[in-house]
Residue, then its C-alpha position, 0 to 999 in steps of 0.5 A: m467521530s465528528k470529522v468529515i472525511g473525503v477519500v482520493g483514490v478509491g481502488r481496492m485499498g481506498a474503497n475499502m477503507a472508506r467502507h469501513l469508516k462509513e460502517v463504524g459511523y464516520h461521515i464520508s463527504c465525497v470520493y474522488d478517482v481518476r477512474s471516475e466509474n470507481a468513484s461513481e459506484l462507490a459514491q452510490e454505495l456509500g450515499c456520499s458525493q462523487a467529487q468532480d475535481l480534487a479541489s472540491v474534496t478539500e472544500q467538502s472535507e476536514i480530513v482527506l484520506t489519499v491512497v494513490t498509486d505512485d510519487a508522480a500521482m502524489r506530486a500531481i494531486f498536492t498542488e494549489e490548484n488541487l488538494l491544496k486549494e484553500a486547504k487551511g485547517t485541513t488534515f491529509i492522511n496519505c496511505a500510499t507506498v511512495t518514496p519517503n522524500v515525497h512525504v517530506e515534500v507533501e508535508a512542507a507543501a501542506q504546511a505552506v498553506g496552513a494545512s497538515s499531513l501524515e503518512a499512514c503506511m499500510a502493511s496489510s491487504i484488502t481484507q484488513a482494510r475492509e475490516g479495520s484491521l490494518y497495520l499502520m505505521v505513521g510519520g509526521e509531526e507527533s501533535v498531528f498524529k495525536a490529534h488524529e489517533g482516534l481515526l487512525k485506530e478505527l482503521s488499524t489494530s496495530l498502530r505505530y507512530i515512527g517519527s517525523a515525515g518520511k520515516a514511516a515510508q522508510v520502514k514500509a519500504l524495508v518491510n515490503m523489500v523483506m516480504n518480496c524477497n521472501t515471496a521470490a525465495l519461496a517461489e524458487g524453493l517450491g518450484l525446485g521442490e516440484a522439479l525434484g519430484l518432492d511432495l510440496n505439502i510435506l515440503c511446506e510443513v517441514f518449512s514451516q518447522t524449520g528456518a525456512n518458515s515465514r509469513v509469506l509460506e502462510t499466506d502464498a504457498e498454497d496459491m503458488m502451488i494451485r496457481d491461484h493468483e487473485c490480487y491482494f498485493s500486485a506484482s507491479h506494486a511489489a516491483k515499485d516498492s522493491g525499487i523504492a527500497n533499493a534506491l534508499g540503499e543506493e542513495i547511501g552506497m549500500a549494496l542489496p543484491i538479493s533485493i535488486a534480484t527480487e526487483k528484476q524478477y517482479d519487473l519481469m512479471v510486468q514486462k510479461g503482462l502479469g503485473e496485476l497478478d498477485k505477488s504469489g504469481v512470481a511462481e509462474l517464472t520459477f515452476q517448470g513448465r508454466g511457460a511465463 
């Protein structure tokens, strides 16, 4: 537990991961975010410094945990003027859901300056980040994974080494593809049930006991019915992640019509200004009379 950790990207997930690591005894050297107010508040809370630039995060840290938004953000932070400046010996653990090829690019760039990287893809949400109970899928060199397995276990209750760089990101893309399809399908089923005058509580009970059961039935059904879309996994992220999976299908010439339709639903939410609602907010498009 002696390693010094810097955190880049302290939104909902990154901030709670940092809080958990601090709570269990890890040394958080500094935090950084493009939204400086987020980093400032968290730095005061954790008693660490707020890094003024990315290069100083690497300078102060042996391990850098990154949780950024998308491919463009990942490519922007991993340059020799930013995180890779004087990065020899540093390990980067990257938790964002981005295109698998970006993780391959980042690993190569890190290795070129004597650093190493892992992708630690999360199939969990904010509560699990805070509790250290994430489901983590890890890609990269197995020796690097083994060297940092203790830290990764502290963040998770389920930890899987998937394979070389990019492979964990592929698995994560498929996880979110199926989850998003299930969520959109559930919203349509409940919306149709309500339009038919069915008791939705009875409908959910029947769903739970039949082939219509799913994890999202447990997590999202009630929120869809009562219109509580507090964000744990945003519609904008659902659109992005479905898009990553659909692009993988396109690359190999495989048709994914259900996933493509799902991506269009979440894209529509973003277009309507609903992108920061939880993914359960897709019900606003399917229940009659909601006017989304």
